[in-house]
MARNUKOL-179524 format. One record per atom (N, C-alpha, C): residue in one letter; residue number from 1; x, y, z. Coordinates in nm, 3 decimals, padded with zeros to 5 digits, m for minus. Layout:
[pt a, NUM, [X, Y, Z]]
...
//
This chain:
[pt m, 1, [00.086, m00.117, 00.000]]
[pt m, 1, [00.000, 00.000, 00.000]]
[pt m, 1, [00.090, 00.123, 00.000]]
[pt d, 2, [00.104, 00.188, m00.112]]
[pt d, 2, [00.198, 00.298, m00.127]]
[pt d, 2, [00.152, 00.427, m00.059]]
[pt e, 3, [00.025, 00.463, m00.076]]
[pt e, 3, [m00.023, 00.591, m00.026]]
[pt e, 3, [m00.052, 00.588, 00.124]]
[pt g, 4, [m00.064, 00.473, 00.185]]
[pt g, 4, [m00.091, 00.462, 00.327]]
[pt g, 4, [m00.238, 00.474, 00.359]]
[pt l, 5, [m00.269, 00.458, 00.486]]
[pt l, 5, [m00.406, 00.465, 00.535]]
[pt l, 5, [m00.405, 00.541, 00.665]]
[pt r, 6, [m00.498, 00.635, 00.680]]
[pt r, 6, [m00.511, 00.716, 00.801]]
[pt r, 6, [m00.657, 00.718, 00.841]]
[pt s, 7, [m00.682, 00.695, 00.970]]
[pt s, 7, [m00.820, 00.697, 01.017]]
[pt s, 7, [m00.827, 00.757, 01.156]]
[pt a, 8, [m00.927, 00.841, 01.178]]
[pt a, 8, [m00.956, 00.888, 01.313]]
[pt a, 8, [m01.000, 00.767, 01.393]]
[pt a, 9, [m00.954, 00.757, 01.517]]
[pt a, 9, [m00.982, 00.639, 01.598]]
[pt a, 9, [m00.986, 00.675, 01.745]]
[pt s, 10, [m01.046, 00.584, 01.822]]
[pt s, 10, [m01.047, 00.595, 01.968]]
[pt s, 10, [m00.974, 00.473, 02.021]]
[pt l, 11, [m00.876, 00.496, 02.106]]
[pt l, 11, [m00.799, 00.389, 02.168]]
[pt l, 11, [m00.858, 00.366, 02.306]]
[pt l, 12, [m00.915, 00.247, 02.327]]
[pt l, 12, [m00.980, 00.217, 02.453]]
[pt l, 12, [m00.877, 00.176, 02.557]]
[pt g, 13, [m00.895, 00.229, 02.676]]
[pt g, 13, [m00.812, 00.189, 02.790]]
[pt g, 13, [m00.883, 00.080, 02.866]]
[pt r, 14, [m00.883, 00.091, 02.996]]
[pt r, 14, [m00.949, m00.005, 03.083]]
[pt r, 14, [m01.098, m00.007, 03.052]]
[pt l, 15, [m01.155, m00.125, 03.041]]
[pt l, 15, [m01.297, m00.138, 03.015]]
[pt l, 15, [m01.373, m00.134, 03.147]]
[pt g, 16, [m01.498, m00.098, 03.139]]
[pt g, 16, [m01.583, m00.093, 03.258]]
[pt g, 16, [m01.651, 00.042, 03.270]]
[pt p, 17, [m01.729, 00.060, 03.377]]
[pt p, 17, [m01.806, 00.184, 03.390]]
[pt p, 17, [m01.720, 00.309, 03.406]]
[pt w, 18, [m01.597, 00.294, 03.449]]
[pt w, 18, [m01.508, 00.409, 03.464]]
[pt w, 18, [m01.387, 00.394, 03.374]]
[pt g, 19, [m01.411, 00.346, 03.256]]
[pt g, 19, [m01.304, 00.323, 03.159]]
[pt g, 19, [m01.248, 00.453, 03.104]]
[pt s, 20, [m01.151, 00.440, 03.020]]
[pt s, 20, [m01.089, 00.559, 02.959]]
[pt s, 20, [m01.068, 00.533, 02.811]]
[pt f, 21, [m01.048, 00.639, 02.736]]
[pt f, 21, [m01.014, 00.628, 02.596]]
[pt f, 21, [m00.935, 00.751, 02.556]]
[pt e, 22, [m00.862, 00.736, 02.446]]
[pt e, 22, [m00.787, 00.847, 02.390]]
[pt e, 22, [m00.825, 00.861, 02.244]]
[pt r, 23, [m00.854, 00.982, 02.203]]
[pt r, 23, [m00.881, 01.008, 02.061]]
[pt r, 23, [m00.749, 01.027, 01.989]]
[pt g, 24, [m00.748, 00.989, 01.863]]
[pt g, 24, [m00.626, 01.007, 01.786]]
[pt g, 24, [m00.641, 00.958, 01.644]]
[pt e, 25, [m00.529, 00.916, 01.587]]
[pt e, 25, [m00.527, 00.872, 01.448]]
[pt e, 25, [m00.443, 00.746, 01.436]]
[pt l, 26, [m00.500, 00.645, 01.370]]
[pt l, 26, [m00.428, 00.522, 01.340]]
[pt l, 26, [m00.380, 00.532, 01.196]]
[pt t, 27, [m00.252, 00.502, 01.174]]
[pt t, 27, [m00.195, 00.511, 01.040]]
[pt t, 27, [m00.121, 00.384, 01.002]]
[pt l, 28, [m00.118, 00.360, 00.874]]
[pt l, 28, [m00.036, 00.254, 00.815]]
[pt l, 28, [00.032, 00.317, 00.694]]
[pt a, 29, [00.163, 00.330, 00.701]]
[pt a, 29, [00.238, 00.390, 00.591]]
[pt a, 29, [00.377, 00.330, 00.587]]
[pt k, 30, [00.419, 00.294, 00.467]]
[pt k, 30, [00.554, 00.239, 00.445]]
[pt k, 30, [00.583, 00.122, 00.537]]
[pt g, 31, [00.480, 00.035, 00.558]]
[pt g, 31, [00.499, m00.085, 00.638]]
[pt g, 31, [00.502, m00.062, 00.788]]
[pt v, 32, [00.459, 00.055, 00.836]]
[pt v, 32, [00.461, 00.086, 00.979]]
[pt v, 32, [00.319, 00.123, 01.025]]
[pt v, 33, [00.276, 00.061, 01.135]]
[pt v, 33, [00.147, 00.091, 01.197]]
[pt v, 33, [00.176, 00.180, 01.317]]
[pt a, 34, [00.098, 00.290, 01.330]]
[pt a, 34, [00.121, 00.383, 01.440]]
[pt a, 34, [m00.011, 00.443, 01.487]]
[pt f, 35, [m00.015, 00.479, 01.615]]
[pt f, 35, [m00.129, 00.552, 01.671]]
[pt f, 35, [m00.074, 00.678, 01.737]]
[pt t, 36, [m00.127, 00.793, 01.694]]
[pt t, 36, [m00.086, 00.922, 01.749]]
[pt t, 36, [m00.205, 00.982, 01.822]]
[pt r, 37, [m00.184, 01.020, 01.948]]
[pt r, 37, [m00.291, 01.080, 02.028]]
[pt r, 37, [m00.324, 01.220, 01.979]]
[pt e, 38, [m00.450, 01.253, 01.984]]
[pt e, 38, [m00.497, 01.386, 01.947]]
[pt e, 38, [m00.432, 01.489, 02.040]]
[pt g, 39, [m00.373, 01.592, 01.981]]
[pt g, 39, [m00.314, 01.700, 02.059]]
[pt g, 39, [m00.180, 01.669, 02.123]]
[pt s, 40, [m00.119, 01.555, 02.089]]
[pt s, 40, [00.009, 01.520, 02.152]]
[pt s, 40, [00.129, 01.551, 02.065]]
[pt g, 41, [00.107, 01.613, 01.950]]
[pt g, 41, [00.218, 01.640, 01.861]]
[pt g, 41, [00.247, 01.520, 01.773]]
[pt p, 42, [00.363, 01.521, 01.708]]
[pt p, 42, [00.392, 01.418, 01.609]]
[pt p, 42, [00.439, 01.284, 01.668]]
[pt d, 43, [00.471, 01.278, 01.797]]
[pt d, 43, [00.522, 01.154, 01.856]]
[pt d, 43, [00.409, 01.055, 01.878]]
[pt p, 44, [00.417, 00.936, 01.817]]
[pt p, 44, [00.310, 00.838, 01.831]]
[pt p, 44, [00.314, 00.767, 01.967]]
[pt l, 45, [00.198, 00.720, 02.011]]
[pt l, 45, [00.188, 00.639, 02.132]]
[pt l, 45, [00.257, 00.505, 02.108]]
[pt f, 46, [00.235, 00.451, 01.988]]
[pt f, 46, [00.310, 00.333, 01.946]]
[pt f, 46, [00.333, 00.341, 01.795]]
[pt s, 47, [00.440, 00.279, 01.752]]
[pt s, 47, [00.477, 00.275, 01.611]]
[pt s, 47, [00.564, 00.151, 01.593]]
[pt a, 48, [00.524, 00.065, 01.498]]
[pt a, 48, [00.600, m00.058, 01.479]]
[pt a, 48, [00.582, m00.109, 01.336]]
[pt p, 49, [00.685, m00.175, 01.283]]
[pt p, 49, [00.671, m00.238, 01.152]]
[pt p, 49, [00.563, m00.347, 01.158]]
[pt v, 50, [00.490, m00.366, 01.049]]
[pt v, 50, [00.381, m00.463, 01.047]]
[pt v, 50, [00.427, m00.603, 01.087]]
[pt e, 51, [00.552, m00.637, 01.062]]
[pt e, 51, [00.603, m00.770, 01.098]]
[pt e, 51, [00.603, m00.791, 01.249]]
[pt m, 52, [00.602, m00.683, 01.326]]
[pt m, 52, [00.609, m00.692, 01.471]]
[pt m, 52, [00.473, m00.667, 01.538]]
[pt v, 53, [00.368, m00.664, 01.456]]
[pt v, 53, [00.233, m00.635, 01.507]]
[pt v, 53, [00.141, m00.750, 01.471]]
[pt s, 54, [00.059, m00.792, 01.567]]
[pt s, 54, [m00.047, m00.888, 01.534]]
[pt s, 54, [m00.180, m00.817, 01.544]]
[pt v, 55, [m00.276, m00.865, 01.466]]
[pt v, 55, [m00.407, m00.799, 01.459]]
[pt v, 55, [m00.518, m00.901, 01.477]]
[pt r, 56, [m00.624, m00.858, 01.543]]
[pt r, 56, [m00.747, m00.938, 01.558]]
[pt r, 56, [m00.865, m00.845, 01.531]]
[pt f, 57, [m00.973, m00.905, 01.484]]
[pt f, 57, [m01.098, m00.833, 01.462]]
[pt f, 57, [m01.206, m00.904, 01.544]]
[pt p, 58, [m01.211, m00.877, 01.675]]
[pt p, 58, [m01.302, m00.950, 01.763]]
[pt p, 58, [m01.450, m00.931, 01.725]]
[pt r, 59, [m01.525, m01.038, 01.732]]
[pt r, 59, [m01.669, m01.031, 01.704]]
[pt r, 59, [m01.740, m00.934, 01.799]]
[pt l, 60, [m01.694, m00.929, 01.921]]
[pt l, 60, [m01.757, m00.840, 02.019]]
[pt l, 60, [m01.743, m00.693, 01.984]]
[pt y, 61, [m01.660, m00.660, 01.887]]
[pt y, 61, [m01.646, m00.521, 01.843]]
[pt y, 61, [m01.751, m00.486, 01.737]]
[pt f, 62, [m01.829, m00.585, 01.693]]
[pt f, 62, [m01.938, m00.563, 01.598]]
[pt f, 62, [m01.894, m00.491, 01.470]]
[pt g, 63, [m01.768, m00.514, 01.429]]
[pt g, 63, [m01.718, m00.453, 01.307]]
[pt g, 63, [m01.679, m00.307, 01.323]]
[pt l, 64, [m01.669, m00.259, 01.447]]
[pt l, 64, [m01.639, m00.117, 01.472]]
[pt l, 64, [m01.491, m00.090, 01.496]]
[pt g, 65, [m01.409, m00.195, 01.501]]
[pt g, 65, [m01.267, m00.172, 01.530]]
[pt g, 65, [m01.186, m00.299, 01.526]]
[pt l, 66, [m01.068, m00.292, 01.588]]
[pt l, 66, [m00.973, m00.402, 01.585]]
[pt l, 66, [m00.884, m00.398, 01.709]]
[pt q, 67, [m00.809, m00.505, 01.728]]
[pt q, 67, [m00.709, m00.512, 01.834]]
[pt q, 67, [m00.573, m00.530, 01.771]]
[pt l, 68, [m00.479, m00.449, 01.815]]
[pt l, 68, [m00.341, m00.463, 01.770]]
[pt l, 68, [m00.255, m00.499, 01.891]]
[pt t, 69, [m00.164, m00.593, 01.874]]
[pt t, 69, [m00.068, m00.624, 01.980]]
[pt t, 69, [00.069, m00.582, 01.930]]
[pt v, 70, [00.128, m00.488, 02.003]]
[pt v, 70, [00.258, m00.432, 01.968]]
[pt v, 70, [00.350, m00.451, 02.088]]
[pt e, 71, [00.461, m00.522, 02.066]]
[pt e, 71, [00.558, m00.549, 02.173]]
[pt e, 71, [00.490, m00.605, 02.297]]
[pt g, 72, [00.397, m00.699, 02.275]]
[pt g, 72, [00.329, m00.766, 02.385]]
[pt g, 72, [00.217, m00.688, 02.451]]
[pt r, 73, [00.192, m00.566, 02.406]]
[pt r, 73, [00.087, m00.484, 02.466]]
[pt r, 73, [m00.032, m00.474, 02.370]]
[pt r, 74, [m00.150, m00.504, 02.424]]
[pt r, 74, [m00.272, m00.501, 02.343]]
[pt r, 74, [m00.330, m00.360, 02.339]]
[pt h, 75, [m00.369, m00.319, 02.218]]
[pt h, 75, [m00.431, m00.188, 02.197]]
[pt h, 75, [m00.567, m00.211, 02.131]]
[pt r, 76, [m00.674, m00.167, 02.196]]
[pt r, 76, [m00.810, m00.180, 02.143]]
[pt r, 76, [m00.844, m00.050, 02.072]]
[pt v, 77, [m00.874, m00.061, 01.942]]
[pt v, 77, [m00.899, 00.057, 01.858]]
[pt v, 77, [m01.041, 00.048, 01.801]]
[pt w, 78, [m01.118, 00.154, 01.820]]
[pt w, 78, [m01.252, 00.163, 01.761]]
[pt w, 78, [m01.254, 00.284, 01.669]]
[pt f, 79, [m01.330, 00.271, 01.561]]
[pt f, 79, [m01.339, 00.379, 01.462]]
[pt f, 79, [m01.467, 00.461, 01.477]]
[pt v, 80, [m01.517, 00.471, 01.598]]
[pt v, 80, [m01.627, 00.562, 01.631]]
[pt v, 80, [m01.572, 00.666, 01.727]]
[pt s, 81, [m01.635, 00.781, 01.730]]
[pt s, 81, [m01.593, 00.889, 01.821]]
[pt s, 81, [m01.655, 00.865, 01.958]]
[pt l, 82, [m01.580, 00.805, 02.047]]
[pt l, 82, [m01.632, 00.776, 02.180]]
[pt l, 82, [m01.647, 00.904, 02.261]]
[pt r, 83, [m01.745, 00.905, 02.347]]
[pt r, 83, [m01.769, 01.016, 02.439]]
[pt r, 83, [m01.816, 00.956, 02.570]]
[pt s, 84, [m01.814, 01.036, 02.672]]
[pt s, 84, [m01.865, 00.993, 02.801]]
[pt s, 84, [m02.017, 01.005, 02.802]]
[pt a, 85, [m02.083, 00.911, 02.864]]
[pt a, 85, [m02.228, 00.914, 02.873]]
[pt a, 85, [m02.276, 01.023, 02.969]]
[pt v, 86, [m02.194, 01.059, 03.068]]
[pt v, 86, [m02.239, 01.158, 03.168]]
[pt v, 86, [m02.138, 01.270, 03.190]]
[pt g, 87, [m02.040, 01.282, 03.104]]
[pt g, 87, [m01.938, 01.386, 03.122]]
[pt g, 87, [m01.802, 01.322, 03.137]]
[pt d, 88, [m01.698, 01.395, 03.107]]
[pt d, 88, [m01.566, 01.338, 03.116]]
[pt d, 88, [m01.467, 01.440, 03.171]]
[pt t, 89, [m01.355, 01.388, 03.212]]
[pt t, 89, [m01.247, 01.472, 03.261]]
[pt t, 89, [m01.117, 01.414, 03.207]]
[pt t, 90, [m01.015, 01.493, 03.199]]
[pt t, 90, [m00.888, 01.446, 03.146]]
[pt t, 90, [m00.787, 01.432, 03.260]]
[pt m, 91, [m00.714, 01.321, 03.256]]
[pt m, 91, [m00.611, 01.295, 03.356]]
[pt m, 91, [m00.491, 01.233, 03.286]]
[pt d, 92, [m00.378, 01.294, 03.292]]
[pt d, 92, [m00.256, 01.242, 03.229]]
[pt d, 92, [m00.274, 01.213, 03.081]]
[pt g, 93, [m00.350, 01.296, 03.010]]
[pt g, 93, [m00.368, 01.280, 02.867]]
[pt g, 93, [m00.478, 01.184, 02.827]]
[pt s, 94, [m00.535, 01.110, 02.923]]
[pt s, 94, [m00.643, 01.017, 02.892]]
[pt s, 94, [m00.776, 01.079, 02.932]]
[pt t, 95, [m00.878, 01.047, 02.859]]
[pt t, 95, [m01.012, 01.093, 02.894]]
[pt t, 95, [m01.076, 00.988, 02.982]]
[pt i, 96, [m01.112, 01.025, 03.104]]
[pt i, 96, [m01.176, 00.935, 03.198]]
[pt i, 96, [m01.327, 00.957, 03.185]]
[pt v, 97, [m01.400, 00.850, 03.169]]
[pt v, 97, [m01.542, 00.864, 03.141]]
[pt v, 97, [m01.626, 00.778, 03.234]]
[pt a, 98, [m01.752, 00.809, 03.237]]
[pt a, 98, [m01.850, 00.726, 03.307]]
[pt a, 98, [m01.941, 00.668, 03.201]]
[pt g, 99, [m01.903, 00.556, 03.147]]
[pt g, 99, [m01.981, 00.492, 03.042]]
[pt g, 99, [m01.954, 00.553, 02.906]]
[pt n, 100, [m01.897, 00.475, 02.817]]
[pt n, 100, [m01.869, 00.525, 02.682]]
[pt n, 100, [m01.995, 00.521, 02.597]]
[pt k, 101, [m02.008, 00.619, 02.509]]
[pt k, 101, [m02.119, 00.619, 02.414]]
[pt k, 101, [m02.067, 00.670, 02.281]]
[pt f, 102, [m02.144, 00.645, 02.177]]
[pt f, 102, [m02.116, 00.698, 02.045]]
[pt f, 102, [m02.250, 00.709, 01.973]]
[pt y, 103, [m02.251, 00.780, 01.864]]
[pt y, 103, [m02.374, 00.800, 01.790]]
[pt y, 103, [m02.398, 00.686, 01.692]]
[pt v, 104, [m02.522, 00.640, 01.686]]
[pt v, 104, [m02.560, 00.530, 01.598]]
[pt v, 104, [m02.525, 00.562, 01.453]]
[pt e, 105, [m02.532, 00.689, 01.417]]
[pt e, 105, [m02.503, 00.729, 01.279]]
[pt e, 105, [m02.359, 00.697, 01.239]]
[pt e, 106, [m02.271, 00.675, 01.335]]
[pt e, 106, [m02.130, 00.648, 01.305]]
[pt e, 106, [m02.103, 00.501, 01.275]]
[pt i, 107, [m02.198, 00.413, 01.299]]
[pt i, 107, [m02.175, 00.270, 01.285]]
[pt i, 107, [m02.138, 00.231, 01.142]]
[pt g, 108, [m02.213, 00.278, 01.043]]
[pt g, 108, [m02.185, 00.243, 00.903]]
[pt g, 108, [m02.046, 00.284, 00.860]]
[pt r, 109, [m02.008, 00.408, 00.891]]
[pt r, 109, [m01.874, 00.457, 00.856]]
[pt r, 109, [m01.766, 00.376, 00.926]]
[pt a, 110, [m01.788, 00.344, 01.054]]
[pt a, 110, [m01.689, 00.266, 01.131]]
[pt a, 110, [m01.670, 00.127, 01.071]]
[pt r, 111, [m01.778, 00.065, 01.029]]
[pt r, 111, [m01.766, m00.069, 00.968]]
[pt r, 111, [m01.692, m00.064, 00.835]]
[pt i, 112, [m01.717, 00.039, 00.757]]
[pt i, 112, [m01.643, 00.056, 00.631]]
[pt i, 112, [m01.494, 00.076, 00.660]]
[pt t, 113, [m01.464, 00.158, 00.760]]
[pt t, 113, [m01.324, 00.183, 00.797]]
[pt t, 113, [m01.258, 00.055, 00.845]]
[pt t, 114, [m01.328, m00.024, 00.926]]
[pt t, 114, [m01.273, m00.152, 00.973]]
[pt t, 114, [m01.242, m00.244, 00.856]]
[pt r, 115, [m01.331, m00.251, 00.759]]
[pt r, 115, [m01.306, m00.335, 00.640]]
[pt r, 115, [m01.185, m00.285, 00.561]]
[pt m, 116, [m01.169, m00.152, 00.551]]
[pt m, 116, [m01.052, m00.097, 00.482]]
[pt m, 116, [m00.924, m00.138, 00.555]]
[pt w, 117, [m00.926, m00.134, 00.689]]
[pt w, 117, [m00.809, m00.173, 00.767]]
[pt w, 117, [m00.781, m00.323, 00.752]]
[pt r, 118, [m00.885, m00.403, 00.754]]
[pt r, 118, [m00.866, m00.547, 00.736]]
[pt r, 118, [m00.796, m00.575, 00.603]]
[pt s, 119, [m00.842, m00.510, 00.498]]
[pt s, 119, [m00.785, m00.528, 00.365]]
[pt s, 119, [m00.640, m00.474, 00.359]]
[pt a, 120, [m00.619, m00.356, 00.413]]
[pt a, 120, [m00.484, m00.295, 00.407]]
[pt a, 120, [m00.383, m00.377, 00.487]]
[pt l, 121, [m00.423, m00.427, 00.604]]
[pt l, 121, [m00.331, m00.506, 00.686]]
[pt l, 121, [m00.304, m00.641, 00.622]]
[pt a, 122, [m00.404, m00.701, 00.559]]
[pt a, 122, [m00.383, m00.827, 00.487]]
[pt a, 122, [m00.286, m00.805, 00.371]]
[pt e, 123, [m00.304, m00.695, 00.299]]
[pt e, 123, [m00.215, m00.661, 00.188]]
[pt e, 123, [m00.072, m00.638, 00.237]]
[pt a, 124, [m00.059, m00.586, 00.360]]
[pt a, 124, [00.073, m00.560, 00.418]]
[pt a, 124, [00.137, m00.686, 00.476]]
[pt g, 125, [00.063, m00.797, 00.471]]
[pt g, 125, [00.120, m00.924, 00.518]]
[pt g, 125, [00.082, m00.962, 00.659]]
[pt m, 126, [m00.017, m00.898, 00.714]]
[pt m, 126, [m00.059, m00.933, 00.851]]
[pt m, 126, [m00.174, m01.031, 00.849]]
//
């Protein structure tokens, strides 16, 4: 994939009623997968060659995202704009929420984005 792939994404932290997430961008370019947090500048949270990354598309994600394992650490990525159900606050760069929510209108776009990632990662040899 010469031109690369870029998608707005939400990186899920701890799951549960007081979970967290970070907004950012997932990219695949020149054989490297990276996630850059929104507002953190050009330094990615993680960046690794595709050979060092494993990918899963869990059924429980309902086609809205994927899981990447980079250097033994699992990253849950969804392609919907997550928000807090009752308000959020920021702590150490992460958004702490009380129940994640997203708009139903985003489901179709997220599923299309997930399919694009599945295809691009398969093409990259993952």
